[in-house]
PDB file of N, CA, C and O in Angstrom:
ATOM      1  N   UNK A   1      57.211  63.285  48.540  1.00  0.00           N
ATOM      2  CA  UNK A   1      57.449  62.254  47.530  1.00  0.00           C
ATOM      3  C   UNK A   1      58.994  62.196  47.302  1.00  0.00           C
ATOM      4  O   UNK A   1      59.651  63.221  47.114  1.00  0.00           O
ATOM      5  N   UNK A   2      59.529  60.973  47.328  1.00  0.00           N
ATOM      6  CA  UNK A   2      60.914  60.722  47.144  1.00  0.00           C
ATOM      7  C   UNK A   2      61.251  60.646  45.650  1.00  0.00           C
ATOM      8  O   UNK A   2      62.237  61.228  45.198  1.00  0.00           O
ATOM      9  N   UNK A   3      60.368  59.876  44.844  1.00  0.00           N
ATOM     10  CA  UNK A   3      60.551  59.776  43.533  1.00  0.00           C
ATOM     11  C   UNK A   3      59.220  59.404  42.719  1.00  0.00           C
ATOM     12  O   UNK A   3      58.253  58.993  43.360  1.00  0.00           O
ATOM     13  N   UNK A   4      59.153  59.521  41.498  1.00  0.00           N
ATOM     14  CA  UNK A   4      58.034  59.048  40.664  1.00  0.00           C
ATOM     15  C   UNK A   4      58.516  57.880  39.820  1.00  0.00           C
ATOM     16  O   UNK A   4      59.436  58.046  39.020  1.00  0.00           O
ATOM     17  N   UNK A   5      57.909  56.679  39.979  1.00  0.00           N
ATOM     18  CA  UNK A   5      58.316  55.436  39.261  1.00  0.00           C
ATOM     19  C   UNK A   5      57.763  55.427  37.838  1.00  0.00           C
ATOM     20  O   UNK A   5      58.215  54.648  37.000  1.00  0.00           O
ATOM     21  N   UNK A   6      56.808  56.271  37.573  1.00  0.00           N
ATOM     22  CA  UNK A   6      56.174  56.274  36.248  1.00  0.00           C
ATOM     23  C   UNK A   6      54.894  55.451  36.276  1.00  0.00           C
ATOM     24  O   UNK A   6      54.538  54.828  37.277  1.00  0.00           O
ATOM     25  N   UNK A   7      54.253  55.476  35.188  1.00  0.00           N
ATOM     26  CA  UNK A   7      52.964  54.712  35.023  1.00  0.00           C
ATOM     27  C   UNK A   7      53.035  53.684  33.846  1.00  0.00           C
ATOM     28  O   UNK A   7      54.014  53.603  33.104  1.00  0.00           O
ATOM     29  N   UNK A   8      51.976  52.947  33.744  1.00  0.00           N
ATOM     30  CA  UNK A   8      51.885  51.952  32.744  1.00  0.00           C
ATOM     31  C   UNK A   8      50.462  51.854  32.345  1.00  0.00           C
ATOM     32  O   UNK A   8      49.986  50.728  32.207  1.00  0.00           O
ATOM     33  N   UNK A   9      49.741  52.882  32.146  1.00  0.00           N
ATOM     34  CA  UNK A   9      48.329  52.899  31.956  1.00  0.00           C
ATOM     35  C   UNK A   9      47.851  52.123  30.742  1.00  0.00           C
ATOM     36  O   UNK A   9      46.694  51.702  30.746  1.00  0.00           O
ATOM     37  N   UNK A  10      48.641  51.899  29.708  1.00  0.00           N
ATOM     38  CA  UNK A  10      48.060  51.214  28.589  1.00  0.00           C
ATOM     39  C   UNK A  10      47.649  49.792  28.942  1.00  0.00           C
ATOM     40  O   UNK A  10      46.725  49.281  28.308  1.00  0.00           O
ATOM     41  N   UNK A  11      48.274  49.107  29.919  1.00  0.00           N
ATOM     42  CA  UNK A  11      47.926  47.775  30.319  1.00  0.00           C
ATOM     43  C   UNK A  11      46.544  47.768  30.938  1.00  0.00           C
ATOM     44  O   UNK A  11      45.882  46.730  30.919  1.00  0.00           O
ATOM     45  N   UNK A  12      46.090  48.852  31.473  1.00  0.00           N
ATOM     46  CA  UNK A  12      44.664  48.903  32.020  1.00  0.00           C
ATOM     47  C   UNK A  12      43.559  48.715  31.040  1.00  0.00           C
ATOM     48  O   UNK A  12      42.448  48.342  31.415  1.00  0.00           O
ATOM     49  N   UNK A  13      43.839  48.966  29.787  1.00  0.00           N
ATOM     50  CA  UNK A  13      42.833  48.900  28.748  1.00  0.00           C
ATOM     51  C   UNK A  13      42.810  47.558  28.016  1.00  0.00           C
ATOM     52  O   UNK A  13      42.048  47.409  27.061  1.00  0.00           O
ATOM     53  N   UNK A  14      43.671  46.511  28.456  1.00  0.00           N
ATOM     54  CA  UNK A  14      43.730  45.283  27.844  1.00  0.00           C
ATOM     55  C   UNK A  14      42.592  44.379  28.444  1.00  0.00           C
ATOM     56  O   UNK A  14      42.372  44.300  29.653  1.00  0.00           O
ATOM     57  N   UNK A  15      41.935  43.748  27.532  1.00  0.00           N
ATOM     58  CA  UNK A  15      40.886  42.842  27.897  1.00  0.00           C
ATOM     59  C   UNK A  15      41.447  41.729  28.822  1.00  0.00           C
ATOM     60  O   UNK A  15      42.391  41.027  28.462  1.00  0.00           O
ATOM     61  N   UNK A  16      40.852  41.594  29.994  1.00  0.00           N
ATOM     62  CA  UNK A  16      41.365  40.570  30.973  1.00  0.00           C
ATOM     63  C   UNK A  16      42.361  41.167  31.920  1.00  0.00           C
ATOM     64  O   UNK A  16      42.863  40.483  32.813  1.00  0.00           O
ATOM     65  N   UNK A  17      42.651  42.406  31.745  1.00  0.00           N
ATOM     66  CA  UNK A  17      43.661  42.977  32.679  1.00  0.00           C
ATOM     67  C   UNK A  17      43.384  42.685  34.079  1.00  0.00           C
ATOM     68  O   UNK A  17      42.215  42.781  34.454  1.00  0.00           O
ATOM     69  N   UNK A  18      44.330  42.327  34.944  1.00  0.00           N
ATOM     70  CA  UNK A  18      45.845  42.522  34.790  1.00  0.00           C
ATOM     71  C   UNK A  18      46.482  41.342  34.041  1.00  0.00           C
ATOM     72  O   UNK A  18      47.697  41.284  33.852  1.00  0.00           O
ATOM     73  N   UNK A  19      45.599  40.383  33.611  1.00  0.00           N
ATOM     74  CA  UNK A  19      46.135  39.208  32.770  1.00  0.00           C
ATOM     75  C   UNK A  19      45.699  39.532  31.310  1.00  0.00           C
ATOM     76  O   UNK A  19      45.401  40.664  30.929  1.00  0.00           O
ATOM     77  N   UNK A  20      45.696  38.423  30.546  1.00  0.00           N
ATOM     78  CA  UNK A  20      45.163  38.613  29.118  1.00  0.00           C
ATOM     79  C   UNK A  20      44.114  37.617  28.890  1.00  0.00           C
ATOM     80  O   UNK A  20      43.869  36.793  29.771  1.00  0.00           O
ATOM     81  N   UNK A  21      43.482  37.621  27.796  1.00  0.00           N
ATOM     82  CA  UNK A  21      42.449  36.603  27.324  1.00  0.00           C
ATOM     83  C   UNK A  21      42.948  36.050  25.963  1.00  0.00           C
ATOM     84  O   UNK A  21      43.470  36.752  25.097  1.00  0.00           O
ATOM     85  N   UNK A  22      42.743  34.785  25.873  1.00  0.00           N
ATOM     86  CA  UNK A  22      43.093  34.132  24.553  1.00  0.00           C
ATOM     87  C   UNK A  22      41.834  34.326  23.706  1.00  0.00           C
ATOM     88  O   UNK A  22      40.821  34.908  24.095  1.00  0.00           O
ATOM     89  N   UNK A  23      42.023  33.745  22.445  1.00  0.00           N
ATOM     90  CA  UNK A  23      40.855  33.940  21.464  1.00  0.00           C
ATOM     91  C   UNK A  23      39.572  33.270  21.801  1.00  0.00           C
ATOM     92  O   UNK A  23      38.531  33.622  21.247  1.00  0.00           O
ATOM     93  N   UNK A  24      39.603  32.294  22.708  1.00  0.00           N
ATOM     94  CA  UNK A  24      38.402  31.691  23.349  1.00  0.00           C
ATOM     95  C   UNK A  24      37.812  32.443  24.567  1.00  0.00           C
ATOM     96  O   UNK A  24      36.774  32.040  25.091  1.00  0.00           O
ATOM     97  N   UNK A  25      38.445  33.492  25.001  1.00  0.00           N
ATOM     98  CA  UNK A  25      38.068  34.324  26.118  1.00  0.00           C
ATOM     99  C   UNK A  25      38.557  33.800  27.480  1.00  0.00           C
ATOM    100  O   UNK A  25      38.099  34.291  28.512  1.00  0.00           O
ATOM    101  N   UNK A  26      39.479  32.812  27.515  1.00  0.00           N
ATOM    102  CA  UNK A  26      39.990  32.333  28.690  1.00  0.00           C
ATOM    103  C   UNK A  26      41.014  33.267  29.236  1.00  0.00           C
ATOM    104  O   UNK A  26      41.761  33.873  28.468  1.00  0.00           O
ATOM    105  N   UNK A  27      41.084  33.414  30.568  1.00  0.00           N
ATOM    106  CA  UNK A  27      42.198  34.200  31.182  1.00  0.00           C
ATOM    107  C   UNK A  27      43.473  33.491  31.143  1.00  0.00           C
ATOM    108  O   UNK A  27      43.574  32.326  31.526  1.00  0.00           O
ATOM    109  N   UNK A  28      44.471  34.193  30.674  1.00  0.00           N
ATOM    110  CA  UNK A  28      45.820  33.644  30.531  1.00  0.00           C
ATOM    111  C   UNK A  28      46.850  34.620  31.122  1.00  0.00           C
ATOM    112  O   UNK A  28      46.595  35.814  31.282  1.00  0.00           O
ATOM    113  N   UNK A  29      48.007  34.061  31.434  1.00  0.00           N
ATOM    114  CA  UNK A  29      49.076  35.002  31.967  1.00  0.00           C
ATOM    115  C   UNK A  29      49.336  36.182  30.879  1.00  0.00           C
ATOM    116  O   UNK A  29      49.288  35.982  29.665  1.00  0.00           O
ATOM    117  N   UNK A  30      49.599  37.355  31.437  1.00  0.00           N
ATOM    118  CA  UNK A  30      49.829  38.570  30.504  1.00  0.00           C
ATOM    119  C   UNK A  30      51.244  38.423  29.832  1.00  0.00           C
ATOM    120  O   UNK A  30      52.246  37.914  30.334  1.00  0.00           O
ATOM    121  N   UNK A  31      51.112  38.943  28.674  1.00  0.00           N
ATOM    122  CA  UNK A  31      52.471  38.988  27.849  1.00  0.00           C
ATOM    123  C   UNK A  31      52.970  40.458  27.806  1.00  0.00           C
ATOM    124  O   UNK A  31      53.750  40.851  26.939  1.00  0.00           O
ATOM    125  N   UNK A  32      52.481  41.237  28.780  1.00  0.00           N
ATOM    126  CA  UNK A  32      52.827  42.688  28.735  1.00  0.00           C
ATOM    127  C   UNK A  32      53.762  43.141  29.851  1.00  0.00           C
ATOM    128  O   UNK A  32      53.986  44.332  30.068  1.00  0.00           O
ATOM    129  N   UNK A  33      54.315  42.112  30.569  1.00  0.00           N
ATOM    130  CA  UNK A  33      55.229  42.493  31.672  1.00  0.00           C
ATOM    131  C   UNK A  33      56.575  43.029  31.082  1.00  0.00           C
ATOM    132  O   UNK A  33      57.201  42.387  30.238  1.00  0.00           O
ATOM    133  N   UNK A  34      56.973  44.195  31.552  1.00  0.00           N
ATOM    134  CA  UNK A  34      58.177  44.867  31.137  1.00  0.00           C
ATOM    135  C   UNK A  34      59.015  45.177  32.341  1.00  0.00           C
ATOM    136  O   UNK A  34      58.469  45.531  33.385  1.00  0.00           O
ATOM    137  N   UNK A  35      60.336  45.058  32.244  1.00  0.00           N
ATOM    138  CA  UNK A  35      61.179  45.452  33.319  1.00  0.00           C
ATOM    139  C   UNK A  35      61.160  46.938  33.511  1.00  0.00           C
ATOM    140  O   UNK A  35      61.317  47.695  32.554  1.00  0.00           O
ATOM    141  N   UNK A  36      60.975  47.359  34.715  1.00  0.00           N
ATOM    142  CA  UNK A  36      60.888  48.833  35.083  1.00  0.00           C
ATOM    143  C   UNK A  36      59.510  49.371  35.026  1.00  0.00           C
ATOM    144  O   UNK A  36      59.305  50.550  35.314  1.00  0.00           O
ATOM    145  N   UNK A  37      58.511  48.538  34.657  1.00  0.00           N
ATOM    146  CA  UNK A  37      57.154  49.035  34.630  1.00  0.00           C
ATOM    147  C   UNK A  37      56.314  47.984  35.292  1.00  0.00           C
ATOM    148  O   UNK A  37      56.442  46.775  35.099  1.00  0.00           O
ATOM    149  N   UNK A  38      55.360  48.610  36.167  1.00  0.00           N
ATOM    150  CA  UNK A  38      54.365  47.749  36.951  1.00  0.00           C
ATOM    151  C   UNK A  38      53.180  47.492  36.089  1.00  0.00           C
ATOM    152  O   UNK A  38      52.836  48.271  35.200  1.00  0.00           O
ATOM    153  N   UNK A  39      52.556  46.368  36.373  1.00  0.00           N
ATOM    154  CA  UNK A  39      51.256  45.974  35.721  1.00  0.00           C
ATOM    155  C   UNK A  39      50.108  46.151  36.619  1.00  0.00           C
ATOM    156  O   UNK A  39      49.131  46.791  36.231  1.00  0.00           O
ATOM    157  N   UNK A  40      50.155  45.629  37.793  1.00  0.00           N
ATOM    158  CA  UNK A  40      49.168  45.726  38.835  1.00  0.00           C
ATOM    159  C   UNK A  40      49.731  45.602  40.240  1.00  0.00           C
ATOM    160  O   UNK A  40      49.484  44.598  40.909  1.00  0.00           O
ATOM    161  N   UNK A  41      50.513  46.638  40.727  1.00  0.00           N
ATOM    162  CA  UNK A  41      51.082  46.515  41.963  1.00  0.00           C
ATOM    163  C   UNK A  41      49.994  46.573  43.087  1.00  0.00           C
ATOM    164  O   UNK A  41      49.090  47.408  43.053  1.00  0.00           O
ATOM    165  N   UNK A  42      50.124  45.640  44.092  1.00  0.00           N
ATOM    166  CA  UNK A  42      49.126  45.600  45.119  1.00  0.00           C
ATOM    167  C   UNK A  42      49.746  45.538  46.537  1.00  0.00           C
ATOM    168  O   UNK A  42      49.126  45.952  47.517  1.00  0.00           O
ATOM    169  N   UNK A  43      50.934  45.032  46.611  1.00  0.00           N
ATOM    170  CA  UNK A  43      51.577  44.967  47.932  1.00  0.00           C
ATOM    171  C   UNK A  43      52.909  45.503  47.996  1.00  0.00           C
ATOM    172  O   UNK A  43      53.593  45.534  46.973  1.00  0.00           O
ATOM    173  N   UNK A  44      53.386  45.965  49.196  1.00  0.00           N
ATOM    174  CA  UNK A  44      54.627  46.578  49.291  1.00  0.00           C
ATOM    175  C   UNK A  44      55.192  46.333  50.666  1.00  0.00           C
ATOM    176  O   UNK A  44      54.475  46.432  51.662  1.00  0.00           O
ATOM    177  N   UNK A  45      56.511  46.004  50.736  1.00  0.00           N
ATOM    178  CA  UNK A  45      57.237  45.878  52.014  1.00  0.00           C
ATOM    179  C   UNK A  45      58.641  46.266  51.893  1.00  0.00           C
ATOM    180  O   UNK A  45      59.122  46.528  50.790  1.00  0.00           O
ATOM    181  N   UNK A  46      59.340  46.317  53.001  1.00  0.00           N
ATOM    182  CA  UNK A  46      60.698  46.684  53.038  1.00  0.00           C
ATOM    183  C   UNK A  46      61.524  45.694  53.853  1.00  0.00           C
ATOM    184  O   UNK A  46      60.971  44.890  54.604  1.00  0.00           O
ATOM    185  N   UNK A  47      62.828  45.751  53.708  1.00  0.00           N
ATOM    186  CA  UNK A  47      63.724  44.887  54.537  1.00  0.00           C
ATOM    187  C   UNK A  47      64.520  45.698  55.369  1.00  0.00           C
ATOM    188  O   UNK A  47      64.366  46.918  55.317  1.00  0.00           O
ATOM    189  N   UNK A  48      65.397  45.167  56.173  1.00  0.00           N
ATOM    190  CA  UNK A  48      66.214  45.851  57.153  1.00  0.00           C
ATOM    191  C   UNK A  48      67.353  46.730  56.477  1.00  0.00           C
ATOM    192  O   UNK A  48      67.961  47.599  57.101  1.00  0.00           O
ATOM    193  N   UNK A  49      67.566  46.445  55.241  1.00  0.00           N
ATOM    194  CA  UNK A  49      68.549  47.139  54.477  1.00  0.00           C
ATOM    195  C   UNK A  49      68.043  48.309  53.609  1.00  0.00           C
ATOM    196  O   UNK A  49      68.793  48.935  52.860  1.00  0.00           O
ATOM    197  N   UNK A  50      66.738  48.567  53.750  1.00  0.00           N
ATOM    198  CA  UNK A  50      66.111  49.610  53.015  1.00  0.00           C
ATOM    199  C   UNK A  50      65.626  49.345  51.595  1.00  0.00           C
ATOM    200  O   UNK A  50      65.169  50.252  50.900  1.00  0.00           O
ATOM    201  N   UNK A  51      65.733  48.098  51.182  1.00  0.00           N
ATOM    202  CA  UNK A  51      65.121  47.667  49.859  1.00  0.00           C
ATOM    203  C   UNK A  51      63.657  47.711  49.964  1.00  0.00           C
ATOM    204  O   UNK A  51      63.084  47.598  51.047  1.00  0.00           O
ATOM    205  N   UNK A  52      63.036  47.878  48.822  1.00  0.00           N
ATOM    206  CA  UNK A  52      61.542  47.892  48.687  1.00  0.00           C
ATOM    207  C   UNK A  52      61.141  46.726  47.837  1.00  0.00           C
ATOM    208  O   UNK A  52      61.783  46.477  46.817  1.00  0.00           O
ATOM    209  N   UNK A  53      60.090  45.978  48.209  1.00  0.00           N
ATOM    210  CA  UNK A  53      59.623  44.868  47.447  1.00  0.00           C
ATOM    211  C   UNK A  53      58.104  45.165  47.038  1.00  0.00           C
ATOM    212  O   UNK A  53      57.275  45.525  47.874  1.00  0.00           O
ATOM    213  N   UNK A  54      57.829  44.996  45.775  1.00  0.00           N
ATOM    214  CA  UNK A  54      56.488  45.337  45.336  1.00  0.00           C
ATOM    215  C   UNK A  54      55.892  44.076  44.674  1.00  0.00           C
ATOM    216  O   UNK A  54      56.456  43.539  43.721  1.00  0.00           O
ATOM    217  N   UNK A  55      54.766  43.626  45.190  1.00  0.00           N
ATOM    218  CA  UNK A  55      54.144  42.373  44.695  1.00  0.00           C
ATOM    219  C   UNK A  55      52.953  42.750  43.786  1.00  0.00           C
ATOM    220  O   UNK A  55      52.109  43.579  44.126  1.00  0.00           O
ATOM    221  N   UNK A  56      52.938  42.094  42.617  1.00  0.00           N
ATOM    222  CA  UNK A  56      51.877  42.366  41.655  1.00  0.00           C
ATOM    223  C   UNK A  56      50.876  41.220  41.657  1.00  0.00           C
ATOM    224  O   UNK A  56      51.227  40.052  41.829  1.00  0.00           O
ATOM    225  N   UNK A  57      49.640  41.590  41.462  1.00  0.00           N
ATOM    226  CA  UNK A  57      48.508  40.652  41.524  1.00  0.00           C
ATOM    227  C   UNK A  57      48.121  40.292  40.067  1.00  0.00           C
ATOM    228  O   UNK A  57      47.412  41.015  39.366  1.00  0.00           O
ATOM    229  N   UNK A  58      48.638  39.138  39.683  1.00  0.00           N
ATOM    230  CA  UNK A  58      48.364  38.586  38.419  1.00  0.00           C
ATOM    231  C   UNK A  58      48.735  37.080  38.357  1.00  0.00           C
ATOM    232  O   UNK A  58      49.474  36.612  39.224  1.00  0.00           O
ATOM    233  N   UNK A  59      48.260  36.336  37.391  1.00  0.00           N
ATOM    234  CA  UNK A  59      48.652  34.963  37.277  1.00  0.00           C
ATOM    235  C   UNK A  59      50.098  34.764  37.463  1.00  0.00           C
ATOM    236  O   UNK A  59      50.912  35.429  36.824  1.00  0.00           O
ATOM    237  N   UNK A  60      50.439  33.876  38.313  1.00  0.00           N
ATOM    238  CA  UNK A  60      51.817  33.580  38.678  1.00  0.00           C
ATOM    239  C   UNK A  60      52.514  34.617  39.570  1.00  0.00           C
ATOM    240  O   UNK A  60      53.607  34.387  40.088  1.00  0.00           O
ATOM    241  N   UNK A  61      51.835  35.780  39.732  1.00  0.00           N
ATOM    242  CA  UNK A  61      52.453  36.832  40.576  1.00  0.00           C
ATOM    243  C   UNK A  61      53.778  37.339  39.998  1.00  0.00           C
ATOM    244  O   UNK A  61      54.353  36.795  39.056  1.00  0.00           O
ATOM    245  N   UNK A  62      54.214  38.439  40.649  1.00  0.00           N
ATOM    246  CA  UNK A  62      55.523  38.897  40.332  1.00  0.00           C
ATOM    247  C   UNK A  62      55.918  39.757  41.419  1.00  0.00           C
ATOM    248  O   UNK A  62      55.122  40.564  41.900  1.00  0.00           O
ATOM    249  N   UNK A  63      57.225  39.618  41.876  1.00  0.00           N
ATOM    250  CA  UNK A  63      57.785  40.470  42.920  1.00  0.00           C
ATOM    251  C   UNK A  63      58.910  41.226  42.342  1.00  0.00           C
ATOM    252  O   UNK A  63      59.782  40.657  41.686  1.00  0.00           O
ATOM    253  N   UNK A  64      58.914  42.511  42.572  1.00  0.00           N
ATOM    254  CA  UNK A  64      59.952  43.353  42.089  1.00  0.00           C
ATOM    255  C   UNK A  64      60.693  43.886  43.221  1.00  0.00           C
ATOM    256  O   UNK A  64      60.083  44.332  44.193  1.00  0.00           O
ATOM    257  N   UNK A  65      62.006  43.874  43.165  1.00  0.00           N
ATOM    258  CA  UNK A  65      62.880  44.346  44.229  1.00  0.00           C
ATOM    259  C   UNK A  65      63.439  45.726  43.765  1.00  0.00           C
ATOM    260  O   UNK A  65      64.073  45.818  42.713  1.00  0.00           O
ATOM    261  N   UNK A  66      63.202  46.752  44.536  1.00  0.00           N
ATOM    262  CA  UNK A  66      63.739  48.044  44.270  1.00  0.00           C
ATOM    263  C   UNK A  66      64.887  48.242  45.286  1.00  0.00           C
ATOM    264  O   UNK A  66      64.669  48.527  46.463  1.00  0.00           O
ATOM    265  N   UNK A  67      66.161  48.069  44.747  1.00  0.00           N
ATOM    266  CA  UNK A  67      67.310  48.149  45.658  1.00  0.00           C
ATOM    267  C   UNK A  67      67.679  49.592  46.132  1.00  0.00           C
ATOM    268  O   UNK A  67      67.673  50.565  45.379  1.00  0.00           O
ATOM    269  N   UNK A  68      67.986  49.627  47.397  1.00  0.00           N
ATOM    270  CA  UNK A  68      68.449  50.953  47.954  1.00  0.00           C
ATOM    271  C   UNK A  68      69.807  51.287  47.357  1.00  0.00           C
ATOM    272  O   UNK A  68      70.665  50.406  47.300  1.00  0.00           O
ATOM    273  N   UNK A  69      70.035  52.463  46.929  1.00  0.00           N
ATOM    274  CA  UNK A  69      71.313  52.835  46.415  1.00  0.00           C
ATOM    275  C   UNK A  69      72.103  53.599  47.547  1.00  0.00           C
ATOM    276  O   UNK A  69      71.505  54.234  48.416  1.00  0.00           O
ATOM    277  N   UNK A  70      73.390  53.512  47.494  1.00  0.00           N
ATOM    278  CA  UNK A  70      74.119  54.210  48.531  1.00  0.00           C
ATOM    279  C   UNK A  70      74.027  55.739  48.271  1.00  0.00           C
ATOM    280  O   UNK A  70      73.965  56.143  47.110  1.00  0.00           O
ATOM    281  N   UNK A  71      74.017  56.584  49.303  1.00  0.00           N
ATOM    282  CA  UNK A  71      73.864  58.065  49.183  1.00  0.00           C
ATOM    283  C   UNK A  71      74.986  58.656  48.525  1.00  0.00           C
ATOM    284  O   UNK A  71      75.024  59.873  48.342  1.00  0.00           O
TER     285      UNK A  71
END
């Protein structure tokens, strides 16, 4: 393992996760997205410069770029 990015387990207990539900029970975009924390990561890829991209599976999606730092 190179590093541990942490967890965000509380979002898993939200009704409608990985999204939210409104008062009528309709699925709506989540209001729990936080910088530095994942909600529902499902895809990962890299580019030629060593950066990592994580795609999250939720309404509207979200792509997070983890930039490679110089050694």
